[in-house]
C-alpha positions as CSV (number, residue, x, y, z in Angstrom):
1,M,0.1,-0.3,-0.2
2,T,1.6,3.0,-0.8
3,Y,1.0,6.1,1.5
4,E,0.4,10.4,0.4
5,Y,1.7,11.4,3.4
6,E,4.3,9.5,6.5
7,M,5.0,11.3,10.0
8,I,8.2,11.6,10.9
9,V,8.9,11.1,14.5
10,C,12.3,12.1,15.7
11,V,13.6,12.2,19.0
12,V,16.0,14.6,20.5
13,N,18.2,16.2,23.3
14,T,16.5,19.0,24.9
15,G,17.5,22.2,22.6
16,F,17.8,20.7,19.4
17,S,13.9,20.8,18.1
18,D,14.7,24.2,16.1
19,A,17.6,22.0,14.3
20,V,15.4,19.4,13.4
21,M,12.3,22.0,12.3
22,S,15.3,23.3,10.5
23,A,17.1,20.7,8.9
24,A,13.0,19.3,8.0
25,R,12.5,22.4,6.2
26,A,15.3,23.1,4.5
27,C,14.1,19.4,2.1
28,G,10.3,20.7,2.3
29,A,8.4,20.5,5.4
30,R,6.7,23.4,6.6
31,G,6.5,22.7,9.8
32,G,5.6,20.3,13.3
33,T,4.9,19.8,16.9
34,V,7.0,19.2,19.9
35,I,6.8,17.3,22.7
36,N,8.9,17.4,25.7
37,A,9.8,13.8,27.2
38,R,12.1,12.3,29.2
39,G,14.1,9.4,28.0
40,T,14.5,6.2,30.2
41,A,18.0,4.0,28.7
42,N,20.2,1.3,30.5
43,P,23.3,1.5,31.1
44,E,24.5,-0.9,28.9
45,A,23.0,1.4,25.6
46,E,25.4,4.4,27.1
47,S,27.9,1.9,27.1
48,F,27.3,0.4,23.7
49,F,26.9,3.3,21.7
50,K,29.4,4.8,24.3
51,I,27.7,8.3,24.6
52,T,26.0,9.8,27.6
53,I,22.3,10.2,27.4
54,Q,20.6,12.9,28.4
55,P,16.8,12.3,30.1
56,E,15.3,15.3,28.9
57,K,14.2,15.2,25.5
58,E,11.7,16.8,23.1
59,I,9.9,14.8,20.1
60,V,9.2,16.7,17.0
61,M,6.9,14.9,14.9
62,I,6.4,16.1,11.2
63,V,3.3,15.1,8.7
64,V,5.2,15.3,5.0
65,P,4.4,14.3,1.6
66,T,5.7,10.5,1.2
67,A,8.4,12.1,-2.0
68,I,10.3,14.1,0.3
69,K,10.4,11.3,3.4
70,D,13.8,10.2,2.4
71,D,15.6,13.5,2.0
72,I,14.4,14.6,5.3
73,L,15.2,11.6,6.8
74,H,18.8,11.8,5.5
75,A,18.7,15.7,6.8
76,L,18.1,14.7,10.3
77,Y,21.0,12.0,10.4
78,K,23.6,14.4,9.1
79,D,22.5,17.2,11.3
80,V,21.0,15.7,14.3
81,G,21.5,12.2,14.2
82,L,23.6,9.5,17.1
83,N,26.7,11.5,16.3
84,T,25.4,14.7,17.0
85,P,25.1,17.1,20.3
86,G,21.7,16.3,19.6
87,Q,22.1,12.4,19.6
88,G,18.8,12.2,17.6
89,I,16.9,9.1,16.2
90,A,14.2,9.6,13.5
91,F,11.4,6.9,12.3
92,T,8.4,7.4,9.8
93,L,4.4,5.9,10.5
94,P,2.1,6.0,7.5
95,V,-0.1,7.8,8.0
96,D,-3.2,6.1,6.7
97,A,-5.9,9.3,6.8
98,A,-5.4,13.1,7.6
99,V,-7.4,16.0,7.3
100,G,-6.5,20.2,7.5
101,L,-3.3,19.3,5.2
102,P,-2.7,20.2,1.2
103,K,-3.1,17.7,-1.8
104,V,0.2,16.5,-2.7
105,E,0.7,17.3,-6.6
106,E,0.3,13.9,-8.9
107,K,4.5,14.6,-11.1
């Protein structure tokens, strides 16, 4: 099944949501929603990745046309990925239905 939209979910250290949105906007995203959160990683994950995990997080949710999803994910990895101070992870979820979004134009 092909979806018209996907939701990108990016979890970053507190203070990096603006960097997430800057990277996403540069690839064509229009806006997003930020939720404050708290991480619960275990010590084994910290030693495996050789990073210190900050407990305070921001979750940025961005609904985008499927056609630009991969470009945004690549930009997020580069700008706020695990090897950056943002220590972000990102994943996508298909959007089955949505209202209030502009129709994606066929190419």
